[in-house]
C-alpha positions as CSV (number, residue, x, y, z in Angstrom):
1,M,68.5,89.6,111.9
2,D,71.0,91.4,109.7
3,N,71.9,90.7,106.0
4,Y,75.0,88.7,106.8
5,S,72.9,86.3,109.0
6,I,70.3,85.9,106.3
7,A,72.9,85.3,103.7
8,D,74.7,82.8,105.9
9,N,71.4,80.9,106.4
10,F,70.8,80.7,102.6
11,S,74.3,79.6,101.9
12,L,74.2,76.9,104.5
13,L,70.8,75.7,103.2
14,S,72.1,75.5,99.7
15,K,74.9,73.3,100.7
16,L,72.7,71.1,102.8
17,M,70.3,70.7,100.0
18,D,73.1,69.6,97.7
19,I,74.3,67.1,100.3
20,H,70.9,65.6,100.5
21,G,70.6,65.4,96.7
22,E,67.7,67.9,96.4
23,N,66.8,69.8,93.3
24,S,70.0,71.5,92.2
25,F,68.1,74.5,90.7
26,K,66.4,75.2,94.0
27,A,69.7,74.9,95.9
28,K,71.4,77.3,93.5
29,S,68.6,79.8,93.9
30,F,69.4,80.1,97.6
31,A,73.1,80.3,97.0
32,S,72.5,83.1,94.4
33,A,70.3,84.9,96.9
34,A,73.0,84.7,99.5
35,F,75.5,86.3,97.2
36,T,73.0,89.1,96.3
37,I,72.1,89.8,99.9
38,E,75.8,90.1,101.0
39,K,76.3,92.9,98.4
40,L,73.2,94.9,99.3
41,P,73.9,98.5,100.3
42,S,71.1,98.6,103.0
43,Q,69.7,96.3,105.5
44,L,66.7,94.1,104.6
45,K,65.1,94.7,108.0
46,E,64.9,98.4,107.0
47,T,63.5,97.6,103.5
48,P,59.7,97.7,102.9
49,K,58.3,94.1,102.5
50,D,57.1,94.6,98.9
51,E,60.4,96.0,97.8
52,I,62.2,92.9,98.9
53,F,60.6,90.9,96.1
54,R,61.7,93.5,93.6
55,I,65.4,93.0,94.4
56,K,67.2,91.4,91.5
57,G,68.1,87.8,92.5
58,I,65.3,87.5,95.1
59,G,62.5,85.2,93.9
60,E,59.2,84.3,95.5
61,S,60.6,81.4,97.6
62,T,63.6,83.3,98.8
63,G,61.6,86.4,99.4
64,K,59.2,84.6,101.7
65,S,62.1,83.0,103.5
66,I,63.6,86.4,104.1
67,L,60.3,87.7,105.6
68,E,60.1,84.6,107.8
69,M,63.5,85.3,109.2
70,L,62.9,89.0,109.7
71,E,59.6,88.3,111.5
72,T,60.3,85.2,113.5
73,Q,64.2,85.1,113.7
74,E,63.7,81.5,112.5
75,F,64.1,79.7,109.2
76,S,62.0,76.6,109.2
77,L,63.3,75.1,106.0
78,L,66.9,75.4,107.2
79,N,65.9,73.9,110.6
80,H,64.4,70.9,108.8
81,Y,67.6,70.1,107.0
82,L,69.6,70.7,110.2
83,E,67.4,68.2,112.0
84,I,67.9,65.5,109.4
85,T,71.7,66.0,109.0
86,P,74.0,64.3,111.5
87,A,75.9,66.7,113.7
88,G,79.2,65.2,112.4
89,I,78.3,66.0,108.8
90,L,77.8,69.6,109.8
91,E,81.3,69.6,111.3
92,I,82.8,68.0,108.3
93,M,81.4,70.8,106.2
94,K,83.9,73.1,107.9
95,I,86.8,71.2,106.3
96,K,88.4,73.0,103.3
97,G,88.5,71.1,100.1
98,L,85.2,69.3,100.7
99,G,82.2,70.5,98.8
100,P,78.7,69.3,99.2
101,K,78.9,66.7,96.4
102,K,82.0,65.1,97.9
103,I,80.5,65.2,101.4
104,A,77.4,63.4,100.1
105,T,79.5,60.7,98.5
106,I,81.5,60.2,101.7
107,W,78.4,60.0,103.8
108,K,76.3,57.8,101.5
109,E,78.9,55.4,100.2
110,L,81.3,55.1,103.2
111,E,78.6,55.8,105.9
112,I,81.0,58.2,107.5
113,E,79.2,60.6,109.9
114,S,82.0,62.1,112.0
115,M,85.3,63.9,111.7
116,G,87.1,61.1,113.5
117,E,85.7,58.5,111.1
118,L,86.7,60.6,108.1
119,L,90.3,61.0,109.4
120,Y,90.5,57.3,110.0
121,A,89.2,56.6,106.4
122,C,91.9,58.9,105.1
123,N,94.6,57.1,107.0
124,E,93.2,53.8,105.6
125,N,93.2,55.1,102.0
126,R,89.4,54.5,101.8
127,L,88.7,57.7,100.1
128,M,90.8,56.7,97.1
129,L,88.2,54.0,96.3
130,L,85.5,56.7,95.7
131,K,84.9,58.2,92.3
132,G,86.4,61.7,92.1
133,F,88.9,61.2,94.9
134,G,92.6,60.6,94.2
135,A,95.7,60.3,96.4
136,K,96.3,64.1,96.4
137,T,92.7,64.9,97.3
138,Q,92.7,62.4,100.1
139,E,96.0,63.7,101.5
140,S,94.8,67.3,101.3
141,I,91.6,66.3,103.2
142,R,93.6,64.5,105.8
143,Q,95.9,67.5,106.4
144,N,93.0,69.9,106.6
145,I,91.2,67.7,109.2
146,E,94.3,67.5,111.3
147,F,94.7,71.3,111.1
148,Y,91.1,71.8,112.0
149,L,91.2,69.4,115.0
150,S,94.4,71.0,116.3
151,N,92.8,74.5,116.2
152,R,89.1,74.2,117.0
153,H,89.6,75.2,120.7
154,R,91.8,78.1,119.8
155,F,90.7,81.7,119.1
156,L,92.0,84.8,117.4
157,Y,92.8,87.5,119.9
158,A,90.2,89.7,118.2
159,E,87.6,87.1,118.8
160,V,88.0,87.1,122.6
161,A,89.5,90.5,123.3
162,A,86.1,92.0,124.5
163,I,85.4,88.8,126.5
164,G,88.7,89.0,128.3
165,Q,88.4,92.7,129.1
166,Q,84.8,92.4,130.3
167,L,85.7,89.3,132.4
168,E,88.5,91.3,134.1
169,K,86.1,94.1,135.0
170,Q,83.4,91.7,136.1
171,L,85.7,89.9,138.5
172,Q,87.1,93.1,139.8
173,Q,83.6,94.3,140.7
174,L,82.6,90.9,142.1
175,L,85.7,90.4,144.3
176,A,86.5,94.1,145.3
177,P,88.7,95.1,147.0
178,I,90.7,91.9,146.1
179,P,93.2,92.6,143.4
180,V,92.3,91.0,140.0
181,S,94.1,91.2,136.6
182,V,94.2,89.3,133.4
183,T,97.5,87.7,132.8
184,G,99.3,85.2,130.5
185,A,99.1,85.2,126.7
186,F,96.0,87.3,126.7
187,R,97.8,90.1,128.6
188,R,100.7,89.9,126.2
189,H,98.2,90.3,123.3
190,S,99.2,87.1,121.7
191,I,97.5,86.7,118.3
192,I,96.2,83.2,119.1
193,I,94.6,82.6,122.4
194,D,94.2,79.1,123.9
195,E,92.8,80.3,127.2
196,I,92.2,83.5,129.2
197,E,94.2,83.6,132.4
198,V,93.2,85.7,135.4
199,L,95.2,86.3,138.6
200,I,93.2,86.8,141.8
201,A,94.7,87.5,145.2
202,A,92.4,85.1,147.0
203,P,92.4,81.4,148.0
204,T,91.1,78.9,145.4
205,E,88.2,78.1,147.7
206,T,87.0,81.7,147.7
207,V,87.4,82.0,143.9
208,S,85.5,78.8,143.4
209,Q,82.6,79.9,145.5
210,Q,82.4,83.3,143.9
211,L,82.8,82.3,140.2
212,A,80.3,79.5,140.5
213,T,77.6,82.1,140.9
214,L,78.4,83.6,137.5
215,P,76.3,82.4,134.4
216,G,78.2,80.3,131.9
217,F,81.0,79.3,134.3
218,E,81.6,75.5,134.7
219,L,84.5,74.3,137.0
220,V,86.5,71.7,135.1
221,T,89.7,71.1,137.2
222,T,90.8,72.1,140.7
223,N,94.5,72.5,141.4
224,P,96.2,73.9,144.6
225,D,97.1,77.2,142.9
226,N,94.6,77.5,140.0
227,L,91.2,76.5,138.8
228,V,90.3,75.6,135.2
229,W,86.9,76.7,134.0
230,Q,84.8,76.4,130.8
231,L,83.0,79.6,129.8
232,D,79.9,79.0,127.8
233,E,81.1,75.5,127.0
234,K,83.9,76.7,124.6
235,L,86.4,79.1,126.1
236,K,88.9,77.9,128.7
237,I,89.4,80.3,131.7
238,I,92.3,79.7,134.2
239,T,92.1,81.5,137.5
240,H,95.4,81.7,139.4
241,S,95.4,82.3,143.1
242,C,97.9,84.0,145.3
243,D,98.1,86.1,148.5
244,T,97.9,89.8,148.4
245,A,101.5,90.4,149.3
246,N,102.7,88.4,146.3
247,F,100.1,89.7,143.8
248,Y,102.6,91.7,141.6
249,S,105.3,89.0,141.7
250,K,102.7,86.4,140.6
251,L,101.4,88.8,137.9
252,F,104.9,89.2,136.6
253,T,105.7,85.5,136.5
254,T,102.3,84.5,134.9
255,T,102.4,87.3,132.3
256,G,105.8,86.7,130.8
257,S,106.4,83.9,128.3
258,P,108.5,81.0,129.6
259,A,111.5,82.2,127.6
260,F,111.1,85.7,129.1
261,I,111.0,84.4,132.7
262,D,114.0,82.1,132.1
263,K,116.1,85.0,130.8
264,F,115.0,87.3,133.6
265,N,115.9,84.7,136.2
266,T,119.2,84.0,134.5
267,A,120.0,87.7,134.7
268,G,119.4,87.6,138.5
269,G,116.0,89.0,138.5
270,A,114.4,86.3,140.6
271,A,115.9,87.9,143.7
272,F,113.6,91.0,143.3
273,L,110.3,89.2,143.0
274,H,109.3,88.4,146.6
275,H,106.7,90.8,148.0
276,A,107.2,93.4,145.2
277,P,104.9,96.4,145.5
278,S,104.5,96.7,141.7
279,E,105.8,95.4,138.4
280,E,107.6,98.7,137.9
281,A,109.4,98.1,141.2
282,I,110.6,94.6,140.0
283,F,112.1,96.1,136.8
284,S,113.6,99.0,138.7
285,A,115.2,96.8,141.3
286,A,116.7,94.6,138.5
287,G,118.2,97.8,136.9
288,M,115.9,97.7,133.9
289,D,113.4,100.0,132.3
290,F,109.8,98.8,132.6
291,I,108.9,96.4,129.8
292,P,105.2,96.5,128.7
293,P,103.4,93.1,128.9
294,F,103.1,92.8,125.1
295,L,106.9,92.8,124.8
296,R,107.6,90.1,127.3
297,E,108.4,87.3,124.9
298,G,112.1,86.6,125.6
299,N,113.6,88.1,122.6
300,N,115.9,91.1,122.9
301,E,113.7,93.2,125.2
302,L,115.5,92.4,128.4
303,T,118.9,93.5,127.0
304,Q,117.3,96.7,125.7
305,A,115.7,97.4,129.1
306,Q,119.1,96.8,130.8
307,Q,120.8,99.2,128.4
308,H,117.8,101.7,128.7
309,Q,117.3,101.4,124.9
310,L,113.7,100.2,124.7
311,P,112.1,101.8,121.7
312,E,109.1,104.1,122.0
313,I,106.5,101.6,120.7
314,I,103.9,102.5,118.2
315,Q,100.4,103.3,119.5
316,P,97.0,103.2,117.7
317,A,96.9,107.0,117.7
318,D,100.1,107.1,115.7
319,I,98.3,105.9,112.6
320,K,97.6,108.9,110.3
321,G,95.9,107.3,107.3
322,I,94.3,104.1,105.9
323,I,96.6,102.3,103.5
324,H,95.1,99.3,101.6
325,S,91.4,99.5,101.3
326,H,88.8,98.3,98.8
327,S,85.8,100.2,97.6
328,N,82.7,99.1,95.6
329,W,84.8,99.6,92.5
330,S,85.9,96.0,93.2
331,D,84.7,93.9,96.2
332,G,84.3,96.6,98.9
333,E,81.0,97.6,100.4
334,S,81.2,101.4,100.1
335,S,81.9,104.1,97.6
336,L,85.1,106.0,97.4
337,E,83.5,109.1,98.9
338,E,81.8,107.2,101.7
339,M,85.2,105.6,102.7
340,A,87.0,108.9,102.5
341,L,84.5,110.7,104.6
342,A,84.5,108.0,107.2
343,A,88.3,108.1,107.4
344,K,88.2,111.9,107.6
345,A,85.7,111.6,110.4
346,K,88.1,109.5,112.4
347,G,90.6,112.3,112.2
348,L,92.8,110.5,109.6
349,E,94.5,112.5,106.9
350,Y,94.3,110.2,103.9
351,L,92.9,107.1,102.3
352,V,95.0,104.8,100.0
353,I,92.4,103.1,97.8
354,S,93.8,99.7,96.6
355,D,91.1,97.9,94.7
356,H,91.8,94.6,93.1
357,S,93.5,94.3,89.7
358,R,92.1,92.9,86.5
359,T,93.1,89.2,87.0
360,A,91.0,89.1,90.2
361,F,87.8,88.5,88.3
362,Y,86.2,86.9,91.4
363,A,86.6,90.3,93.1
364,N,85.4,92.5,90.2
365,G,89.0,93.5,89.5
366,L,89.6,96.7,87.6
367,S,90.2,96.7,83.8
368,I,92.5,99.3,82.4
369,E,89.5,101.4,81.4
370,R,88.0,101.2,84.9
371,V,91.4,102.2,86.4
372,L,91.3,105.4,84.4
373,A,87.7,106.1,85.3
374,Q,88.5,105.5,89.0
375,H,91.4,107.9,88.8
376,A,89.1,110.6,87.4
377,E,86.7,110.1,90.3
378,I,89.6,110.3,92.8
379,E,90.9,113.6,91.3
380,A,87.4,115.1,91.6
381,L,87.0,113.9,95.2
382,N,90.5,115.3,96.1
383,K,89.4,118.7,95.0
384,K,86.2,118.4,97.0
385,L,87.7,117.0,100.2
386,A,91.0,118.8,100.4
387,P,93.2,118.8,102.5
388,F,92.1,115.2,103.0
389,R,93.6,113.1,100.2
390,I,92.8,109.9,98.4
391,F,96.0,108.3,97.0
392,K,95.6,106.2,93.8
393,S,96.7,102.7,94.4
394,I,95.9,99.1,93.3
395,E,96.3,95.7,94.9
396,S,98.0,94.1,92.0
397,D,97.9,90.3,91.7
398,I,101.4,88.8,91.6
399,L,100.9,86.4,88.6
400,N,102.3,82.9,88.4
401,D,105.5,84.1,86.9
402,G,106.0,86.9,89.4
403,A,104.8,89.7,87.0
404,L,102.4,92.3,88.1
405,D,98.9,92.6,86.6
406,Y,99.2,95.6,84.3
407,P,101.7,96.9,81.8
408,D,104.3,99.5,83.0
409,E,102.5,102.5,81.5
410,I,99.4,101.7,83.7
411,L,101.4,100.8,86.8
412,A,103.1,104.2,86.5
413,K,99.8,106.0,86.9
414,F,99.4,104.8,90.5
415,D,100.8,106.7,93.5
416,L,101.7,103.3,94.9
417,V,101.3,99.7,94.1
418,I,100.6,96.9,96.7
419,A,101.7,93.6,95.2
420,S,100.0,90.5,96.6
421,V,99.5,86.8,95.8
422,H,95.8,85.7,95.6
423,S,95.8,82.6,93.3
424,N,97.5,79.3,93.1
425,L,98.5,79.3,96.8
426,K,99.6,75.7,96.9
427,M,103.2,76.3,96.0
428,T,106.5,74.9,97.0
429,E,108.9,77.3,98.8
430,E,111.0,77.5,95.6
431,K,108.0,78.5,93.5
432,A,106.7,81.0,96.1
433,M,110.1,82.6,96.5
434,A,110.6,82.9,92.7
435,R,107.2,84.6,92.5
436,L,107.7,87.0,95.4
437,L,111.3,88.0,94.6
438,K,110.4,88.9,91.0
439,A,107.5,91.0,92.2
440,I,109.7,92.7,94.8
441,E,112.3,93.5,92.1
442,N,109.6,95.2,90.0
443,P,110.3,99.0,90.3
444,H,106.6,99.7,90.5
445,T,106.1,97.5,93.7
446,T,105.8,99.9,96.7
447,I,104.4,97.5,99.3
448,L,104.5,93.7,99.5
449,G,101.0,92.7,100.6
450,H,100.2,89.9,103.1
451,M,103.5,88.1,102.6
452,T,102.5,84.4,103.2
453,G,98.8,84.5,102.3
454,R,98.0,82.8,105.6
455,L,94.6,82.8,107.3
456,L,95.1,82.2,111.0
457,L,93.5,79.0,112.3
458,S,92.3,78.3,108.8
459,R,95.2,78.3,106.3
460,N,98.9,78.0,106.9
461,G,99.9,80.0,103.9
462,Y,102.6,79.2,101.4
463,P,106.1,78.5,102.6
464,V,108.6,81.4,102.3
465,N,112.1,82.2,103.4
466,H,111.3,85.2,105.5
467,K,114.9,86.4,105.7
468,A,115.4,86.3,102.0
469,V,112.1,88.2,101.4
470,I,113.1,90.9,103.9
471,D,116.6,91.1,102.4
472,A,115.1,91.6,99.0
473,C,112.7,94.3,100.2
474,A,115.7,96.0,101.8
475,A,117.6,95.9,98.6
476,N,114.7,97.2,96.5
477,N,113.2,99.7,98.9
478,V,110.0,97.8,99.2
479,V,107.7,98.2,102.2
480,I,106.4,95.1,103.9
481,E,102.7,95.1,104.9
482,L,101.6,94.0,108.3
483,N,98.1,93.1,107.2
484,A,95.9,94.1,110.1
485,H,93.0,91.9,109.4
486,P,92.8,89.7,112.6
487,R,92.7,86.6,110.5
488,R,95.9,87.5,108.7
489,L,98.3,89.6,110.8
490,D,100.8,88.8,108.0
491,I,103.9,89.4,108.2
492,D,104.1,87.5,111.5
493,W,105.3,89.8,114.3
494,T,108.2,87.5,115.2
495,W,109.9,88.7,111.9
496,L,109.5,92.4,112.6
497,P,112.8,92.7,114.6
498,Y,114.7,91.4,111.6
499,A,112.9,93.8,109.3
500,I,113.9,96.7,111.7
501,E,117.5,95.4,111.7
502,K,117.5,95.5,107.9
503,K,115.8,99.0,107.9
504,V,112.8,97.8,106.0
505,M,109.7,99.9,106.5
506,I,106.5,98.2,107.7
507,S,103.0,99.4,106.8
508,I,100.1,98.5,109.2
509,D,97.2,98.2,106.8
510,P,93.6,97.1,107.5
511,D,92.9,95.6,104.0
512,A,89.5,97.1,104.7
513,H,86.6,95.9,102.5
514,S,84.2,98.1,104.5
515,I,84.3,101.2,106.7
516,H,84.0,99.0,109.7
517,G,87.2,97.3,108.5
518,F,89.2,100.4,109.3
519,N,89.0,99.3,113.0
520,D,91.2,96.4,112.3
521,I,94.1,98.9,112.4
522,H,93.9,98.4,116.2
523,Y,94.8,94.6,116.0
524,G,97.6,95.3,113.5
525,T,99.0,97.9,115.9
526,L,98.9,95.4,118.7
527,A,100.8,92.9,116.6
528,A,103.3,95.5,115.6
529,Q,103.9,96.4,119.2
530,K,105.0,92.9,119.9
531,G,107.6,93.2,117.2
532,G,109.0,96.5,118.6
533,I,107.7,98.7,115.7
534,T,107.8,102.5,116.3
535,K,105.9,105.1,114.4
536,A,109.1,105.9,112.5
537,N,109.2,102.3,111.2
538,N,105.6,102.4,110.0
539,L,104.5,103.9,106.7
540,S,100.8,104.4,107.8
541,S,102.1,106.6,110.6
542,Y,103.3,109.2,108.0
543,T,101.3,112.4,107.7
544,V,99.8,113.1,104.3
545,D,102.7,115.4,103.4
546,M,105.3,112.9,104.6
547,L,103.7,110.1,102.6
548,N,103.5,112.2,99.5
549,D,107.1,113.2,99.8
550,Y,108.1,109.6,100.4
551,L,106.3,108.4,97.3
552,L,107.7,111.1,95.1
553,Q,111.2,110.5,96.3
554,R,110.9,106.8,95.8
555,R,109.6,107.3,92.2
556,Q,112.5,109.6,91.6
557,Q,114.9,107.0,92.8
558,K,113.3,104.3,90.6
559,N,113.3,106.6,87.6
560,L,109.5,106.4,87.4
561,L,108.7,110.1,87.2
562,P,107.4,111.2,83.8
């Protein structure tokens, strides 16, 4: 059991104890221990038992609980509270805006024990009768429940990527030499996945018999041309069947979005589908260049393919450095040197360190004095690690009035500034736009970070006028971040063609809070591919010398050089 699992158990226990009205001091001790464990530099399972009790923030009770989890992989106290808590209450705990105290009130005073009952109570205005609940709170809870219910059987692509890839290999081996391929939204690398679709050149009867032998597969629905399965009781799998002669035609029609297929057929492409020997042959017969699956969304790609003007799409190997990362100077896990060495080991040329600014007190944001101290460390490391380079950056909070988080003389000391909204996210579009536009117009803003603040399947983000933001970035020579964290992928890829049209640079950035977070560049690149980004459109594809020249030229244009 790793540190995160132990911390999660302590955090959950603390909340359950609060819900059940237990001693608040004891509940807080487990919450405090969870926070401590998340920040530990080494794994508890590798720590001598007696040293665990010497860790600041770990007491006798929490220490014994840690040993129990490490030795038995169980936590009896947590199990007790899970047993006496209705399953519906555990689900309600997932709703944003509901802390343990409010959940306890809802449970004890309204006798609500399920999500459906809670939604019904909101619609009946029953929550407003409770102390501490008003109309705004009730409406917020109702909206969050509806959002949760509409998304609970949906997944981030990153959450199911390995499952889909492994499933394809598994079925290819099981059914060989029958042709098998993933298809649908999964093959197009859609950022949200409702189901994984697989095309198999075999009758449904054969597919049904073979897949029924696999662990975790449960047949839900039988149709003439496809079967619907449940994998491990949560993930929907759809297997399409066809004959071998029409495998590539069927792969083509099941891969493309409905809009793509409609446009292809309207252009006369349907005539070339029957018994096609390959997807390449279908495009060739239609007089088009081959369109990769991830681009088949029905935007402008068919016209580009007809005119032989498809761009050379960015690849993960085109990324030359890590832009937007957090070290243990703020809320990251690792030191500057550890992160730089890890990036260097990956063959990357630079690391842009962008710790949080001073207003982000919750993330140990850097005071002016700490900014200067960090810069001194960066200069020393750059001498030691050359030609690898660490660029001095900051993720500056965009304050409520749109100002950045430091005076101009401090902002001028950074090589680049990433400006992001982190607080007061519940804004009208008018407020959000006023905030963003002022930040974009600040001459020190180099990159606009995670434009909408969204968290996929969790938080919609604040409303923005995407065109107006992109236009402002074009006018002020500001780069727009494509935040590569799989839960953000913000800016949404559907707006990338407009950014390209307006000649706005994109920067695929991992927003890494750990060395492992560097890997999120992969998912950001997949999203960028869908929007038609090339390495020339992407700032993090610049070499270290190119980036340095770009930043110097930009500072010169903005009259920011000393």
